[in-house]
KENU-781699 format. One record per atom (N, C-alpha, C): x negated, y, z negated; residue number from 0. Coordinates in pm, whole numbers, plus 50000, padded with zeros to 5 digits. Last residue first. Example, Ala and Ser with C-alpha at 12.3 -4.5 7.8 and 13.67 -1.06 7.14 Angstrom:
2
u=48715; v=49775; w=49292; i=1
u=48633; v=49894; w=49286; i=1
u=48710; v=50003; w=49213; i=1
u=48681; v=49431; w=49220; i=0
u=48770; v=49550; w=49220; i=0
u=48680; v=49670; w=49220; i=0
end
This chain:
146
u=51871; v=40895; w=54497; i=145
u=51780; v=40782; w=54484; i=145
u=51858; v=40658; w=54468; i=145
u=52067; v=41075; w=54488; i=144
u=52009; v=41042; w=54614; i=144
u=51916; v=40922; w=54606; i=144
u=52113; v=41098; w=54220; i=143
u=52218; v=41032; w=54303; i=143
u=52162; v=40992; w=54437; i=143
u=51886; v=41221; w=54144; i=142
u=51919; v=41091; w=54081; i=142
u=52020; v=41021; w=54171; i=142
u=51918; v=41454; w=54281; i=141
u=51806; v=41367; w=54317; i=141
u=51833; v=41225; w=54267; i=141
u=52129; v=41568; w=54147; i=140
u=52144; v=41536; w=54290; i=140
u=52032; v=41440; w=54333; i=140
u=52019; v=41596; w=53897; i=139
u=52138; v=41505; w=53911; i=139
u=52149; v=41469; w=54058; i=139
u=51826; v=41780; w=53950; i=138
u=51786; v=41649; w=53907; i=138
u=51900; v=41550; w=53924; i=138
u=51998; v=41996; w=54018; i=137
u=51896; v=41945; w=54117; i=137
u=51856; v=41803; w=54081; i=137
u=52128; v=42029; w=53781; i=136
u=52202; v=41992; w=53903; i=136
u=52115; v=41936; w=54004; i=136
u=51908; v=42106; w=53625; i=135
u=51980; v=41989; w=53593; i=135
u=52068; v=41936; w=53709; i=135
u=51836; v=42341; w=53759; i=134
u=51735; v=42232; w=53751; i=134
u=51810; v=42099; w=53721; i=134
u=52061; v=42487; w=53705; i=133
u=52029; v=42457; w=53847; i=133
u=51930; v=42342; w=53846; i=133
u=52049; v=42509; w=53428; i=132
u=52164; v=42444; w=53490; i=132
u=52126; v=42406; w=53635; i=132
u=51810; v=42653; w=53410; i=131
u=51822; v=42522; w=53345; i=131
u=51941; v=42438; w=53413; i=131
u=51891; v=42886; w=53533; i=130
u=51785; v=42812; w=53587; i=130
u=51789; v=42670; w=53533; i=130
u=52098; v=42978; w=53368; i=129
u=52128; v=42943; w=53506; i=129
u=52017; v=42856; w=53565; i=129
u=51938; v=43018; w=53144; i=128
u=52049; v=42917; w=53134; i=128
u=52087; v=42878; w=53276; i=128
u=51778; v=43215; w=53244; i=127
u=51718; v=43090; w=53198; i=127
u=51823; v=42980; w=53196; i=127
u=51973; v=43410; w=53292; i=126
u=51894; v=43359; w=53407; i=126
u=51831; v=43229; w=53370; i=126
u=52061; v=43462; w=53031; i=125
u=52158; v=43403; w=53136; i=125
u=52080; v=43343; w=53249; i=125
u=51821; v=43565; w=52928; i=124
u=51884; v=43447; w=52870; i=124
u=51979; v=43379; w=52962; i=124
u=51797; v=43792; w=53082; i=123
u=51690; v=43686; w=53086; i=123
u=51747; v=43554; w=53035; i=123
u=52027; v=43922; w=52999; i=122
u=52012; v=43882; w=53142; i=122
u=51912; v=43773; w=53157; i=122
u=51957; v=43964; w=52732; i=121
u=52078; v=43889; w=52765; i=121
u=52071; v=43835; w=52910; i=121
u=51731; v=44124; w=52769; i=120
u=51719; v=43997; w=52703; i=120
u=51839; v=43901; w=52731; i=120
u=51855; v=44339; w=52893; i=119
u=51757; v=44260; w=52965; i=119
u=51736; v=44124; w=52903; i=119
u=52010; v=44428; w=52679; i=118
u=52079; v=44383; w=52796; i=118
u=51983; v=44298; w=52882; i=118
u=51800; v=44497; w=52507; i=117
u=51899; v=44392; w=52464; i=117
u=51965; v=44341; w=52585; i=117
u=51685; v=44695; w=52656; i=116
u=51606; v=44583; w=52628; i=116
u=51704; v=44464; w=52583; i=116
u=51896; v=44882; w=52652; i=115
u=51853; v=44828; w=52783; i=115
u=51772; v=44697; w=52758; i=115
u=51893; v=44937; w=52373; i=114
u=52015; v=44876; w=52438; i=114
u=51974; v=44813; w=52572; i=114
u=51642; v=45046; w=52350; i=113
u=51673; v=44927; w=52277; i=113
u=51791; v=44860; w=52338; i=113
u=51676; v=45271; w=52513; i=112
u=51575; v=45171; w=52550; i=112
u=51601; v=45041; w=52476; i=112
u=51868; v=45406; w=52362; i=111
u=51900; v=45360; w=52499; i=111
u=51804; v=45252; w=52545; i=111
u=51716; v=45453; w=52134; i=110
u=51833; v=45373; w=52125; i=110
u=51877; v=45314; w=52265; i=110
u=51520; v=45611; w=52243; i=109
u=51480; v=45490; w=52187; i=109
u=51603; v=45394; w=52175; i=109
u=51676; v=45829; w=52322; i=108
u=51603; v=45756; w=52423; i=108
u=51561; v=45620; w=52372; i=108
u=51765; v=45909; w=52066; i=107
u=51861; v=45863; w=52167; i=107
u=51793; v=45782; w=52274; i=107
u=51517; v=45984; w=51963; i=106
u=51593; v=45877; w=51891; i=106
u=51701; v=45824; w=51993; i=106
u=51449; v=46187; w=52138; i=105
u=51368; v=46066; w=52133; i=105
u=51438; v=45955; w=52062; i=105
u=51659; v=46370; w=52074; i=104
u=51649; v=46320; w=52204; i=104
u=51565; v=46185; w=52206; i=104
u=51593; v=46420; w=51799; i=103
u=51722; v=46357; w=51833; i=103
u=51715; v=46297; w=51975; i=103
u=51342; v=46535; w=51838; i=102
u=51352; v=46410; w=51756; i=102
u=51482; v=46343; w=51798; i=102
u=51418; v=46761; w=51982; i=101
u=51328; v=46662; w=52043; i=101
u=51336; v=46533; w=51967; i=101
u=51571; v=46896; w=51791; i=100
u=51631; v=46847; w=51915; i=100
u=51548; v=46747; w=51984; i=100
u=51372; v=46945; w=51600; i=99
u=51485; v=46858; w=51564; i=99
u=51558; v=46807; w=51689; i=99
u=51214; v=47115; w=51751; i=98
u=51164; v=46990; w=51709; i=98
u=51270; v=46888; w=51670; i=98
u=51391; v=47330; w=51784; i=97
u=51346; v=47257; w=51896; i=97
u=51286; v=47121; w=51862; i=97
u=51416; v=47402; w=51512; i=96
u=51535; v=47358; w=51585; i=96
u=51492; v=47279; w=51711; i=96
u=51153; v=47473; w=51460; i=95
u=51213; v=47368; w=51387; i=95
u=51334; v=47311; w=51454; i=95
u=51131; v=47697; w=51634; i=94
u=51047; v=47577; w=51655; i=94
u=51104; v=47456; w=51582; i=94
u=51324; v=47865; w=51514; i=93
u=51342; v=47820; w=51651; i=93
u=51260; v=47697; w=51682; i=93
u=51204; v=47901; w=51263; i=92
u=51340; v=47837; w=51272; i=92
u=51361; v=47789; w=51409; i=92
u=50975; v=48033; w=51349; i=91
u=50964; v=47905; w=51286; i=91
u=51093; v=47831; w=51284; i=91
u=51088; v=48273; w=51445; i=90
u=51013; v=48182; w=51536; i=90
u=51002; v=48038; w=51480; i=90
u=51193; v=48370; w=51204; i=89
u=51278; v=48342; w=51315; i=89
u=51217; v=48247; w=51416; i=89
u=50950; v=48408; w=51061; i=88
u=51054; v=48317; w=51011; i=88
u=51152; v=48270; w=51120; i=88
u=50836; v=48607; w=51226; i=87
u=50769; v=48473; w=51211; i=87
u=50866; v=48365; w=51160; i=87
u=51025; v=48808; w=51184; i=86
u=51001; v=48753; w=51319; i=86
u=50939; v=48616; w=51308; i=86
u=50998; v=48842; w=50911; i=85
u=51123; v=48804; w=50965; i=85
u=51111; v=48741; w=51100; i=85
u=50734; v=48925; w=50904; i=84
u=50770; v=48800; w=50832; i=84
u=50905; v=48746; w=50889; i=84
u=50752; v=49168; w=51040; i=83
u=50668; v=49062; w=51096; i=83
u=50706; v=48925; w=51033; i=83
u=50925; v=49304; w=50870; i=82
u=50970; v=49278; w=51010; i=82
u=50890; v=49165; w=51068; i=82
u=50761; v=49321; w=50644; i=81
u=50888; v=49258; w=50636; i=81
u=50936; v=49216; w=50772; i=81
u=50552; v=49472; w=50746; i=80
u=50522; v=49334; w=50704; i=80
u=50653; v=49256; w=50696; i=80
u=50696; v=49713; w=50790; i=79
u=50631; v=49640; w=50906; i=79
u=50605; v=49496; w=50870; i=79
u=50767; v=49777; w=50529; i=78
u=50869; v=49750; w=50631; i=78
u=50820; v=49671; w=50747; i=78
u=50513; v=49805; w=50422; i=77
u=50605; v=49703; w=50368; i=77
u=50713; v=49672; w=50463; i=77
u=50427; v=50025; w=50568; i=76
u=50353; v=49893; w=50580; i=76
u=50440; v=49782; w=50534; i=76
u=50609; v=50213; w=50480; i=75
u=50604; v=50179; w=50622; i=75
u=50540; v=50049; w=50643; i=75
u=50532; v=50221; w=50217; i=74
u=50671; v=50189; w=50248; i=74
u=50677; v=50141; w=50395; i=74
u=50275; v=50309; w=50251; i=73
u=50292; v=50181; w=50196; i=73
u=50440; v=50131; w=50224; i=73
u=50327; v=50559; w=50368; i=72
u=50250; v=50457; w=50441; i=72
u=50267; v=50327; w=50385; i=72
u=50470; v=50690; w=50157; i=71
u=50527; v=50667; w=50291; i=71
u=50455; v=50560; w=50376; i=71
u=50280; v=50672; w=49951; i=70
u=50408; v=50616; w=49936; i=70
u=50473; v=50586; w=50072; i=70
u=50064; v=50813; w=50076; i=69
u=50050; v=50673; w=50036; i=69
u=50182; v=50600; w=50015; i=69
u=50190; v=51067; w=50097; i=68
u=50145; v=50994; w=50221; i=68
u=50126; v=50847; w=50189; i=68
u=50221; v=51124; w=49829; i=67
u=50344; v=51107; w=49915; i=67
u=50305; v=51032; w=50039; i=67
u=49956; v=51138; w=49749; i=66
u=50044; v=51039; w=49689; i=66
u=50168; v=51020; w=49774; i=66
u=49876; v=51353; w=49907; i=65
u=49816; v=51218; w=49937; i=65
u=49899; v=51110; w=49875; i=65
u=50038; v=51554; w=49786; i=64
u=50050; v=51518; w=49932; i=64
u=49989; v=51381; w=49961; i=64
u=49936; v=51544; w=49524; i=63
u=50081; v=51520; w=49546; i=63
u=50098; v=51481; w=49696; i=63
u=49672; v=51609; w=49567; i=62
u=49709; v=51481; w=49512; i=62
u=49848; v=51443; w=49542; i=62
u=49710; v=51876; w=49667; i=61
u=49646; v=51769; w=49749; i=61
u=49677; v=51629; w=49700; i=61
u=49819; v=51989; w=49434; i=60
u=49893; v=51983; w=49560; i=60
u=49839; v=51873; w=49653; i=60
u=49602; v=51957; w=49262; i=59
u=49736; v=51891; w=49229; i=59
u=49819; v=51881; w=49354; i=59
u=49414; v=52117; w=49388; i=58
u=49390; v=51971; w=49374; i=58
u=49516; v=51898; w=49345; i=58
u=49538; v=52363; w=49364; i=57
u=49507; v=52312; w=49498; i=57
u=49488; v=52162; w=49492; i=57
u=49539; v=52385; w=49086; i=56
u=49663; v=52382; w=49156; i=56
u=49650; v=52323; w=49298; i=56
u=49257; v=52397; w=49048; i=55
u=49339; v=52277; w=48996; i=55
u=49474; v=52270; w=49060; i=55
u=49206; v=52636; w=49168; i=54
u=49150; v=52513; w=49219; i=54
u=49223; v=52395; w=49175; i=54
u=49347; v=52799; w=48992; i=53
u=49387; v=52797; w=49128; i=53
u=49329; v=52671; w=49197; i=53
u=49201; v=52751; w=48755; i=52
u=49339; v=52719; w=48764; i=52
u=49390; v=52706; w=48903; i=52
u=48956; v=52861; w=48841; i=51
u=48969; v=52720; w=48804; i=51
u=49111; v=52672; w=48806; i=51
u=49036; v=53130; w=48869; i=50
u=48987; v=53053; w=48984; i=50
u=48993; v=52905; w=48959; i=50
u=49114; v=53188; w=48610; i=49
u=49212; v=53195; w=48712; i=49
u=49165; v=53116; w=48837; i=49
u=48864; v=53161; w=48482; i=48
u=48973; v=53070; w=48443; i=48
u=49082; v=53068; w=48549; i=48
u=48724; v=53366; w=48613; i=47
u=48682; v=53226; w=48631; i=47
u=48792; v=53129; w=48596; i=47
u=48883; v=53580; w=48504; i=46
u=48872; v=53561; w=48652; i=46
u=48830; v=53419; w=48681; i=46
u=48830; v=53549; w=48241; i=45
u=48968; v=53541; w=48285; i=45
u=48965; v=53514; w=48437; i=45
u=48550; v=53598; w=48238; i=44
u=48609; v=53469; w=48194; i=44
u=48749; v=53447; w=48244; i=44
u=48557; v=53864; w=48321; i=43
u=48490; v=53759; w=48405; i=43
u=48538; v=53627; w=48369; i=43
u=48691; v=53980; w=48111; i=42
u=48759; v=53982; w=48241; i=42
u=48689; v=53885; w=48333; i=42
u=48503; v=53928; w=47910; i=41
u=48639; v=53868; w=47900; i=41
u=48705; v=53867; w=48039; i=41
u=48296; v=54087; w=48002; i=40
u=48276; v=53946; w=47987; i=40
u=48406; v=53869; w=47985; i=40
u=48423; v=54336; w=47992; i=39
u=48373; v=54284; w=48119; i=39
u=48350; v=54138; w=48115; i=39
u=48472; v=54342; w=47716; i=38
u=48586; v=54352; w=47811; i=38
u=48542; v=54299; w=47945; i=38
u=48218; v=54329; w=47613; i=37
u=48307; v=54223; w=47579; i=37
u=48425; v=54219; w=47679; i=37
u=48131; v=54580; w=47719; i=36
u=48061; v=54453; w=47752; i=36
u=48150; v=54332; w=47729; i=36
u=48318; v=54746; w=47599; i=35
u=48308; v=54748; w=47741; i=35
u=48244; v=54616; w=47791; i=35
u=48252; v=54692; w=47336; i=34
u=48385; v=54661; w=47381; i=34
u=48386; v=54655; w=47534; i=34
u=47990; v=54786; w=47334; i=33
u=48020; v=54643; w=47301; i=33
u=48158; v=54600; w=47354; i=33
u=48051; v=55047; w=47383; i=32
u=47966; v=54977; w=47480; i=32
u=47981; v=54821; w=47454; i=32
u=48216; v=55098; w=47160; i=31
u=48265; v=55115; w=47295; i=31
u=48182; v=55036; w=47394; i=31
u=48027; v=55052; w=46953; i=30
u=48148; v=54973; w=46960; i=30
u=48214; v=54977; w=47105; i=30
u=47845; v=55255; w=47025; i=29
u=47803; v=55110; w=47014; i=29
u=47925; v=55023; w=47036; i=29
u=48017; v=55472; w=47001; i=28
u=47948; v=55447; w=47131; i=28
u=47905; v=55296; w=47133; i=28
u=48087; v=55459; w=46740; i=27
u=48193; v=55447; w=46841; i=27
u=48127; v=55412; w=46972; i=27
u=47832; v=55496; w=46627; i=26
u=47901; v=55371; w=46601; i=26
u=48013; v=55349; w=46704; i=26
u=47793; v=55761; w=46729; i=25
u=47695; v=55652; w=46765; i=25
u=47765; v=55512; w=46743; i=25
u=48002; v=55885; w=46607; i=24
u=47997; v=55879; w=46756; i=24
u=47901; v=55770; w=46796; i=24
u=47926; v=55850; w=46342; i=23
u=48050; v=55793; w=46390; i=23
u=48050; v=55784; w=46545; i=23
u=47682; v=55995; w=46345; i=22
u=47682; v=55847; w=46313; i=22
u=47813; v=55784; w=46362; i=22
u=47785; v=56246; w=46415; i=21
u=47684; v=56174; w=46499; i=21
u=47683; v=56029; w=46475; i=21
u=47946; v=56296; w=46189; i=20
u=48004; v=56289; w=46322; i=20
u=47909; v=56221; w=46417; i=20
u=47739; v=56296; w=45993; i=19
u=47852; v=56201; w=45985; i=19
u=47918; v=56180; w=46123; i=19
u=47586; v=56505; w=46080; i=18
u=47522; v=56377; w=46081; i=18
u=47635; v=56266; w=46067; i=18
u=47775; v=56713; w=46073; i=17
u=47715; v=56678; w=46202; i=17
u=47653; v=56540; w=46197; i=17
u=47830; v=56707; w=45795; i=16
u=47937; v=56686; w=45889; i=16
u=47875; v=56642; w=46025; i=16
u=47577; v=56773; w=45703; i=15
u=47638; v=56645; w=45662; i=15
u=47750; v=56608; w=45760; i=15
u=47546; v=57020; w=45820; i=14
u=47456; v=56910; w=45858; i=14
u=47514; v=56777; w=45820; i=14
u=47757; v=57156; w=45694; i=13
u=47755; v=57146; w=45834; i=13
u=47666; v=57032; w=45881; i=13
u=47662; v=57137; w=45426; i=12
u=47796; v=57082; w=45464; i=12
u=47803; v=57062; w=45617; i=12
u=47417; v=57264; w=45446; i=11
u=47427; v=57129; w=45393; i=11
u=47557; v=57067; w=45439; i=11
u=47482; v=57515; w=45545; i=10
u=47389; v=57430; w=45617; i=10
u=47408; v=57285; w=45572; i=10
u=47633; v=57621; w=45343; i=9
u=47694; v=57606; w=45470; i=9
u=47611; v=57502; w=45549; i=9
u=47453; v=57646; w=45133; i=8
u=47572; v=57557; w=45117; i=8
u=47633; v=57531; w=45254; i=8
u=47246; v=57806; w=45272; i=7
u=47221; v=57677; w=45222; i=7
u=47352; v=57593; w=45199; i=7
u=47295; v=57978; w=45580; i=6
u=47304; v=57973; w=45432; i=6
u=47304; v=57834; w=45389; i=6
u=47049; v=57950; w=45840; i=5
u=47188; v=57929; w=45792; i=5
u=47190; v=57932; w=45636; i=5
u=46785; v=57964; w=45891; i=4
u=46860; v=58088; w=45905; i=4
u=47002; v=58067; w=45849; i=4
u=46692; v=57705; w=45877; i=3
u=46654; v=57802; w=45772; i=3
u=46741; v=57928; w=45775; i=3
u=46712; v=57495; w=46043; i=2
u=46840; v=57552; w=45992; i=2
u=46813; v=57651; w=45878; i=2
u=46466; v=57414; w=46104; i=1
u=46538; v=57472; w=46210; i=1
u=46671; v=57536; w=46165; i=1
u=46285; v=57466; w=45809; i=0
u=46315; v=57408; w=45929; i=0
u=46398; v=57488; w=46025; i=0
end
């Protein structure tokens, strides 16, 4: 063959070494290529994981902001509702007070009306008594005149 010119013991050892080195280099190359492939795949996975983590951070920040906005808006809404209820309560208190005043006024008017009616009844009674007395006097005068 191609190594016929080399001495036999030298050739065998050299070839064995070359074959061994070639196999090692081939294994190293395979391992290196696999490592490069695995490294590239791992770096891609790391990059994707970093992107997902960044997206999650953005989502968390958005959720925090929306939660804070909801807290503020609900607190504002509660304050607004509280103010509206206080105003409505105040208006109802005013209406109640006005109604109580009207009731008191009507009661006073009714009392005054009852007192006037009692006075009128007394006056009617006096007038009837006066009328009866006048009629009796008139009859007495007629009786005397006859």
